[in-house]
Structures are given as structure tokens and as C-alpha cells.
C-alpha positions in Angstrom: 13.3 27.3 -9.7 13.3 30.8 -11.1 9.6 31.1 -10.3 10.3 30.5 -6.6 8.3 32.8 -4.3 8.0 32.7 -0.6 4.7 32.2 1.4 6.3 34.4 4.0 6.6 37.6 1.8 5.5 36.3 -1.6 3.7 38.1 -4.4 0.1 37.6 -3.5 -1.4 41.1 -3.1 0.7 42.0 -0.1 -0.2 41.9 3.6 -3.8 43.0 3.0 -4.3 40.3 0.4 -3.0 37.7 2.7 -5.2 39.0 5.5 -8.2 38.9 3.2 -7.5 35.3 2.2 -7.1 34.2 5.8 -10.3 36.0 6.8 -12.3 33.7 4.5 -10.6 30.6 5.8 -12.3 28.0 7.9 -11.8 28.3 11.7 -9.0 26.4 13.3 -8.1 25.6 16.9 -4.7 26.6 18.1 -2.5 23.9 19.5 -4.1 22.5 22.7 -2.4 24.0 25.7 -2.9 21.3 28.3 -4.0 22.7 31.7 -4.4 19.4 33.4 -1.5 17.6 35.1 0.2 14.6 33.4 -0.4 11.3 35.0 2.6 9.3 36.3 1.7 5.6 36.2 4.9 4.5 38.1 7.3 6.2 40.5 10.3 8.0 39.3 12.5 5.1 40.4 10.9 2.9 37.9 11.6 5.4 35.1 15.2 5.5 36.2 15.4 1.7 36.1 14.0 1.7 32.5 16.5 4.5 31.5 19.4 2.6 33.0 18.5 -0.6 31.2 18.1 1.3 27.9 21.6 2.6 28.3 23.0 -0.9 29.0 21.3 -2.2 25.8 23.1 0.4 23.7 26.4 -0.1 25.5 26.4 -3.9 25.7 24.2 -5.1 22.8 24.4 -2.2 20.5 22.2 -1.1 17.6 22.6 -1.8 13.9 23.1 1.2 11.5 23.0 -0.4 8.1 24.4 2.6 6.2 28.1 3.1 5.4 28.0 6.9 5.9 26.2 6.6 9.2 28.8 4.1 10.3 31.7 6.5 9.4 29.9 9.2 11.4 29.6 7.1 14.4 33.3 6.1 14.2 34.3 9.7 14.1 32.1 10.5 17.1 33.9 7.8 19.1 31.4 5.0 19.3 32.4 1.4 19.4 31.7 0.3 15.8 32.1 -3.3 14.6 30.9 -3.7 11.0 27.3 -2.3 11.2 26.9 -2.8 15.0 27.2 0.4 17.0 27.7 0.4 20.7 27.2 3.8 22.2 28.7 5.0 25.5 26.1 6.6 27.7 28.1 9.8 28.1 28.3 10.2 24.3 24.7 9.3 23.8 23.3 11.7 26.3 25.6 14.5 25.2 24.1 14.2 21.7 20.5 13.9 22.9 20.8 17.0 25.1 21.5 19.1 21.9 17.9 18.6 20.7 15.6 21.6 21.4 12.7 21.0 23.8 10.2 22.7 21.5 10.0 24.2 18.0 7.5 25.9 15.7 6.3 24.2 12.6 5.4 26.8 10.1 2.3 26.5 7.8 1.9 28.2 4.4 -0.8 30.2 6.2 1.1 31.6 9.1 -2.0 31.6 11.2 -1.9 27.8 11.1 1.6 27.5 12.4 2.0 25.5 15.7 4.5 25.2 18.5 5.4 21.6 19.3 6.6 20.9 22.8 6.0 22.5 26.2 2.4 22.1 27.3 1.1 22.0 23.8 -0.5 19.1 22.0 -1.3 19.0 18.2 -3.6 16.5 16.5 -2.5 15.0 13.2 -4.6 12.7 10.9 -3.5 9.2 9.9 -0.9 8.2 7.4 -0.2 5.4 5.0 -3.4 3.4 4.3 -3.6 1.5 1.0 -7.4 1.1 1.4 -10.2 3.5 2.0 -13.7 2.9 3.4 -15.6 5.4 1.1 -18.7 7.4 1.3 -20.8 4.4 0.2 -19.2 2.3 3.0 -17.2 0.2 0.5 -13.7 -0.9 1.1 -11.4 -0.4 -1.9 -8.0 0.8 -2.9 -7.3 4.5 -2.3 -6.9 7.0 -5.2 -5.5 10.4 -5.7 -9.0 11.8 -5.6 -9.5 10.2 -2.1 -6.2 11.7 -0.9 -7.3 15.1 -2.2 -10.6 14.6 -0.3 -8.8 13.7 3.0 -6.6 16.8 2.7 -9.8 18.9 2.1 -11.4 17.3 5.2 -8.2 18.0 7.2 -8.3 21.7 6.2 -12.0 21.9 7.1 -11.6 20.2 10.5 -10.9 22.9 13.1 -9.4 20.4 15.6 -6.7 19.1 13.2 -3.4 21.0 13.3 -1.8 19.3 10.3 -2.9 17.7 7.0 -0.4 14.8 7.4 0.6 13.6 3.9 -0.1 10.0 2.9 -3.5 9.7 4.6 -4.2 7.1 1.9 -2.0 5.9 -0.9 -3.0 7.1 -4.4 -2.6 3.6 -5.7 -3.1 4.5 -9.4 0.0 6.7 -9.4 3.3 4.9 -10.0 5.3 4.4 -6.8 8.4 6.3 -7.9 6.3 9.4 -8.7 3.7 9.0 -6.0 5.4 11.3 -3.5 5.2 14.3 -5.8 1.4 14.1 -6.0 1.1 13.4 -2.3 3.0 16.5 -1.3 1.3 18.7 -3.9 -2.1 17.6 -2.6 -1.2 18.4 1.0 0.1 21.8 0.0 -2.7 22.7 -2.4 -5.8 21.6 -0.7 -4.9 22.7 2.8 -2.9 25.5 4.3 -2.0 23.7 7.5 1.4 22.1 8.3 2.2 18.9 6.5 4.4 15.8 6.7 7.2 14.5 4.5 8.1 11.3 2.7 10.8 8.9 3.9 10.7 6.0 1.4 13.9 7.1 -0.4 16.6 9.6 -0.2 15.6 11.2 -3.5 12.0 11.5 -2.4 13.0 13.3 0.8 15.1 15.7 -1.4 12.1 16.3 -3.6 10.0 17.2 -0.5 12.5 19.7 0.5 12.6 21.2 -3.0 8.8 21.5 -3.1 8.9 23.1 0.4 11.4 25.6 -0.9 9.1 26.5 -3.8 6.3 27.2 -1.4 8.1 28.9 1.6 11.3 30.1 -0.1 14.7 28.3 0.3 16.0 30.9 2.7 13.1 30.5 5.0 13.3 26.7 4.9 17.0 26.8 5.7 16.3 28.2 9.2 12.7 27.2 10.0 10.7 24.0 10.4 8.1 23.5 7.7 7.8 19.8 7.5 7.8 16.9 10.1 8.6 13.4 8.9 8.7 9.9 10.3 11.7 7.6 10.7 11.0 4.1 12.0 13.5 1.9 13.6 13.0 -1.8 12.7 12.6 -3.4 16.0 14.6 -5.0 17.4 17.6 -2.6 17.2 18.0 -1.9 13.4 18.1 1.4 11.7 18.1 0.6 8.0 19.6 2.4 5.0 16.3 3.7 3.7 15.3 5.4 7.0 18.8 6.7 7.6 19.0 8.2 4.1 15.8 10.2 4.5 16.8 11.1 8.1 20.1 12.6 6.9 18.3 14.7 4.3 15.8 16.1 6.8 18.2 16.6 9.6 20.7 18.4 7.3 17.9 20.8 6.3 17.0 21.4 10.0 13.7 19.6 9.6 12.5 17.3 12.4 11.8 13.6 12.1 9.9 11.5 14.6 12.4 8.9 15.7 9.8 6.1 16.3 10.6 2.4 16.6 7.8 0.3 15.1 7.3 -2.3 17.7 5.0 -5.2 17.7 5.2 -6.1 21.4 5.6 -9.8 22.0 7.0 -10.3 18.4 9.7 -7.6 17.8 10.1 -7.0 21.6 9.9 -9.2 24.6 6.4 -10.1 25.9 6.7 -7.5 28.6 5.3 -4.0 28.6 8.2 -2.6 30.6 10.7 -4.7 28.8 9.3 -3.4 25.5 9.6 0.2 26.6 13.3 -0.3 27.7 14.1 -1.6 24.2 12.1 1.0 22.3 13.6 3.8 24.4 17.1 2.5 23.5 16.2 2.4 19.8 14.7 5.9 19.8 17.6 7.4 21.7 20.1 5.9 19.3 18.2 7.5 16.3 17.9 10.8 18.1 21.6 10.8 18.9 22.5 10.1 15.2 20.5 13.2 14.0 22.8 15.4 16.0 25.8 13.9 14.2 24.2 15.1 11.0 23.3 18.6 12.3 23.8 19.5 15.9 20.9 21.4 17.4 18.4 20.2 14.7 14.9 19.8 16.1 13.6 16.2 16.5 10.8 14.3 18.1 11.1 11.4 20.4 8.6 8.8 19.3 7.1 5.4 19.5 4.6 3.2 17.9 3.9 0.3 20.2 1.1 -2.2 19.8 0.7 -5.6 21.4 0.4 -8.8 19.3 -2.5 -11.2 19.6 -0.6 -14.3 20.7 -3.3 -16.6 19.1 -3.1 -15.1 15.6 -0.1 -12.8 15.5 -2.2 -9.9 14.5 -1.4 -6.4 16.0 -3.9 -5.1 18.5 -4.5 -1.3 18.9 -6.5 -0.1 21.8 -5.3 -2.3 24.6 -4.6 -1.4 28.2 -0.9 -2.3 27.7 -0.7 0.2 24.7 -2.0 2.9 27.0 0.3 2.0 29.9 3.3 2.0 27.6 2.4 5.6 26.5 2.5 6.7 30.1 6.0 5.3 30.4 7.2 6.9 27.2 5.8 10.2 28.3 7.7 10.1 31.6 10.9 9.2 29.7 10.4 12.1 27.2 10.1 14.5 30.2 13.2 13.1 31.7 15.1 13.9 28.5 13.3 17.2 28.0 12.2 16.2 24.5 9.1 16.9 22.4 7.4 13.6 21.8 5.0 11.8 19.6 2.5 9.1 20.2 -0.7 7.9 18.4 -4.2 8.7 19.4 -6.7 6.6 17.5 -4.7 3.7 16.1 -7.3 1.0 16.4 -7.8 -2.5 15.0 -11.5 -2.4 14.3 -12.5 -2.8 10.6 -15.4 -0.4 10.7 -16.5 2.7 12.6 -18.2 0.7 15.3 -18.4 0.2 19.1 -15.0 -1.5 19.1 -13.5 1.4 17.3 -14.8 3.8 19.9 -13.7 1.7 22.9 -10.1 1.4 21.4 -9.9 5.0 20.5 -11.0 6.2 23.9 -8.4 4.0 25.7 -5.6 5.4 23.6 -6.5 9.1 23.4 -7.0 9.2 27.2 -3.5 8.0 27.6 -2.1 10.3 24.9 -3.6 13.4 26.6 -2.7 12.4 30.2 0.8 11.3 29.3 1.6 14.8 28.0 2.1 13.9 24.3 3.0 16.8 22.1 2.4 15.4 18.6 -0.6 13.1 18.6 -0.6 11.3 15.3 -3.2 9.0 13.7 -5.9 11.1 15.3 -8.4 10.9 12.4 -9.5 8.2 10.0 -7.6 5.2 11.2 -9.2 1.8 10.7 -8.0 -1.8 10.4 -4.6 -1.4 12.1 -3.8 1.4 9.6 -4.6 -0.5 6.5 -7.7 1.6 5.8 -8.7 5.3 6.0 -12.4 5.8 6.6 -14.3 8.8 5.6 -16.8 8.4 8.4 -14.2 7.6 10.9 -12.3 10.7 9.9 -15.0 13.2 10.6 -16.3 11.4 13.7 -12.8 11.4 15.1 -12.4 15.1 14.5 -15.6 15.7 16.5 -14.2 13.6 19.3 -11.0 15.7 19.2 -13.1 18.7 20.1 -14.2 16.9 23.3 -10.6 15.9 24.1 -9.5 19.5 23.4 -11.9 20.7 26.0 -11.0 18.0 28.4 -7.3 18.9 28.1 -7.9 22.6 28.6 -9.0 21.8 32.1 -11.7 23.6 34.2 -12.1 27.3 34.3 -13.2 29.2 37.4 -13.6 32.5 35.5 -17.4 32.5 35.7 -17.7 30.8 39.1 -18.8 33.9 40.9 -21.5 34.6 38.3 -22.7 31.0 38.5 -23.1 31.2 42.2 -25.0 34.4 41.8 -27.4 32.6 39.4 -28.1 30.1 42.2 -29.2 32.9 44.4 -31.4 34.4 41.7 -33.2 31.2 40.9 -33.6 29.7 44.4 -35.4 26.5 45.2 -37.6 24.8 42.6 -36.8 27.2 39.8 -34.8 26.7 36.5 -31.8 28.4 35.1 -32.7 28.6 31.4 -33.5 32.3 31.5 -30.8 33.6 33.8 -28.3 36.1 32.5 -25.5 33.7 33.3 -27.1 30.9 31.1 -27.8 33.4 28.3 -24.1 34.4 28.3 -22.7 30.9 28.5 -25.1 28.4 27.0 -23.1 28.1 23.7 -19.7 27.5 25.3 -20.5 26.0 28.7 -20.7 22.4 27.6 -19.4 20.3 24.7 -22.2 20.0 22.2 -21.5 17.4 19.4 -23.4 17.4 16.2 -22.8 13.8 15.1 -23.6 12.0 18.3 -27.4 11.6 18.7 -29.1 12.4 22.0 -32.7 12.7 20.7 -35.6 10.5 21.8 -36.0 7.1 20.2 -39.1 8.4 18.4 -37.3 11.5 16.9 -34.2 9.3 16.0 -36.6 6.9 14.2 -38.4 9.6 12.4 -35.1 11.0 11.1 -34.1 7.7 9.6 -32.7 5.7 12.5 -29.2 6.5 11.3 -26.3 5.0 13.2 -23.1 6.9 14.0 -21.2 5.6 11.0 -23.9 6.7 8.6 -24.1 10.1 10.1 -20.4 10.4 9.7 -20.5 9.5 6.0 -23.2 12.1 5.4 -21.2 14.7 7.3 -18.1 14.0 5.3 -20.0 14.3 2.0 -21.5 17.6 3.1 -18.1 19.0 4.1 -16.6 18.1 0.8 -19.6 19.8 -1.0 -19.0 22.9 1.1 -15.2 22.9 0.6 -13.5 26.1 -0.7 -9.8 25.8 -1.6 -7.3 27.9 0.4 -5.7 29.2 -2.8 -2.1 28.8 -3.4 -0.4 31.8 -5.1 -0.6 31.1 -8.8 3.1 31.5 -9.4 3.8 29.0 -6.6 1.4 26.4 -7.9 2.7 26.8 -11.4 6.3 26.3 -10.1 5.2 23.2 -8.2 3.5 21.8 -11.3 6.6 22.5 -13.4 8.8 20.7 -10.8 6.5 17.7 -10.7 6.3 17.5 -14.5 10.2 17.6 -14.7 10.7 15.0 -12.0 8.0 12.7 -13.6 10.0 12.8 -16.9 13.1 11.8 -15.0 11.7 9.1 -12.8 10.7 5.5 -13.9 7.2 4.2 -13.7 8.2 1.2 -11.6 10.5 0.3 -8.7 13.5 -1.8 -9.8 
């Protein structure tokens, strides 16, 4: 660790050198500041009813914490603990939850890419965890480290994405015990945006923090958020040792986790949308409260992943009306608790980038925006209920995010007076193409996609009769050809590689 240098004051040519590097970087949208109202799908009395039932679940049924250290911490806090079952009094629960900040800044290695999570802000984050990819030749196959590198490159080059996630696809050729090292290195090397951590083992979470320390400096990491991670409750009502181990590492380092029950509604919850929300809310609150036993005041994210189950096959379904309705309820609960919160934007079931994918995605992203979500995950690339990351889907999603970004910004009346003046200039039966107002605003007035095709049938046919999926694959290929790496400081990259090499010597090649 002697080669450790900080991205916030490191040896890289000083301030002018950093400014020069950032000047050549690809453009990036700031976090979306929502200027449209949130949508309340039920009256406040219904939210209070769900809240009350969630408290009763934790007081009367309790939640499993399958970790001896967590159990000891709950005992010391005054909870009712019987073996691994923890029943939490509402006063204790809410006292702990209230300690969580309502917003925080996640710092990127390029400070210009840092984002504030909470308030009226929304950030878009690509998908996570796919073992398969649908590649540039439209073939479904296992993901590789080269694919992961490519997705991190596409994340960097996509202005509408505010994070590079981490495990967009699994690099299946890398041994599982060593895989996390290469995932994090890829996210840090090929993009300078914020990234996500690894939670599959305590030691892997610790390695993430050590790698973050190499890039940002240990002193900076100690007091600032540089990584967001995910911790899933096993619905119904179980926080297992693996998640709790990782959660303890990140909370102790003041790094936020998304406390998100993974709920298959109708299977791991009751077959009721409002009943599922009451249970998931209880699970999330229990996890959030626990983080404050680890480190009071540490930033965290209230979260959920809720999909309904096809009662004929048992398969999870993504873009259903119930999934959207449950988002609205979770958003209202997050506002009640004054918590930053995460949902998913494009988590769909379609196997390919087709009409079903578009229908599902639109249903869910509309709810994500209107429910006021702050951290909108799985916003690029998701196919096949998360089993597959698609190159075409990735870039077509990022273009759609630009439209949602404009939608969420709301309407501006800044040029309204000039627009009315243009009506007076043109009068009846004229056209507006040559007016001063049009010349000044034609590039920014309306959303103009490049992948969606609005040409005549004849022109579309002459250009190859390409469907949306094919245009997406071609765009992804072109972006990767144009990619220029946002260079890591050489000393930092060398220190990361040294750390990875040492840890690879220490770690086995297979999971026991």
C-alpha cells in the first residue's frame, strides 16, 4: 500500500493536468433534478396502515438475523432476541432509522462525475449480475471479462448513466474467489464514474474497500462515500450471514448499502400487492436499523426488488402493473421515513430487445420516475429477468434514459414569451422553420433520438430495413470502436494490479 495515492489530490500533473484530462472526457448528464411532482397512488391513511402493519410484523413475528455478531448487537441494543429471531420494538426501530441521512454524495474518481443521491435527484445505474450476454452478433452465451470491460466502457460513454455499476455481467472464466478483484478493477479502470461494491463474502467486501483506498486514498474514503453496494434480505424475513458480513464491512467504513429485500410476490410474499409491500417494508426497515448499530449516522439506501410470480409457471415477471403500483407505495414510505431510496427501472422478463421489452420497460420506468426514486438501478442492459446483459439493449436503454431525463425535468416557460412572439411574426398559413426562435431552439426544443427510426418506409428499406435491435448492436459496436480510456494515474493502476496479484496468490481457485 506504499504506492497509495489519492484521486482527490494525487500525483497526476496537478490541477491543470486533471482539468485537461476531464476536458477530453465524454459528456455526462448531472443527476436528474426532478421538476415534476411525485404521484401518490393511495391516500396517506393507506401508507400509515402499511407502516403500522410493518411495525407489527417486526414486533410480533420478528426477523431472522443469522449471524452471531449481529445477534449480540441486537441484544445490546435492547431488542427481544430468541436464538436468531429478533423482535424489534417500534420505538427502538424508528430511533435507529432516523439516524440515516436523507441524502449523500457519492464521489467518483473524476470529481466532475460525483452525484448527490437523495432530495429531488435521480441517478441512473446499469444492470448487475448477469451470467449471460446477448452479444454484438445477437448470440446468447456466457459473459467474459472482455464483455465486462466492454459494458464498463459503454457505461462511461453513455451520458445518461451516472454509475458504471460493477457486475454488469459475470466474467465466467475468472475463478469465483478471485472474480471480484477483476470486476472492481474493470469498473475503476474503464470508467471514471461512481461504481458499486461486492457483497458475496466479507473478505470480498474488505478487498473492495482496500481497492477504493488505493484509488481515493484511505483518509478520503474514511469520511466520504465512494461505493454503493447491495444487501438483499431473503424474503420472507431472513437476513443471512453473507449479507450481514458484507453489510458490516461497508457500514463500518461509512459506505452505503441498498437494503433491498428480494421478493417474488406470491411466492416469498403473500399474493397481495399491499401485503407484499408491508412485509418488504418491515424487512428493509430491520436491515436499515441494523446498519445504525454498526455505525450510527452511516448513509444507507431504503430499497426493494419486487416482481410478481406467474402463478402458472412460477417464473418471475418484470414489467407488470403490480410491480409499478408497488413502486409508488415504496416511494411514499421512503418519503415518510425521509430516506433516499432505490428501485429498478428496466428490469424486464423479455428474452430479447423486442416489443415486450419496450412495454415492460416503459411501465416500470414511468413508475420509478413518478414515485420519486433516487437510485434507479438496472437502467441499462437487463434482459431475461436479469440472467442476460444485452449489448443492444444497453445502448437502446441509455437513449431512452435521455427521454426520461427530459420528462423528469418538467416543462420550462423560459422561452414562452419568445415563442408567442414567433406566432405573431408568422401569422396564418405560414411556417416557423426560419423564425429566430426556431433557429435558437431547434436543437434543444424536442427530444431527438438517433436509434429510433422515423423515416419513410422507402428510406428505411433503402437503408437496410434494420429493426431497433440491429440498430442497437451497430451503435454499441461503433461506441466501442470510438472509446478512449479515461486514464487512471499510472501509480494508482500499478498499485491496484499489485494488490490484485497478491490477493490472487492468497485466494483459492474454487469455492469450498
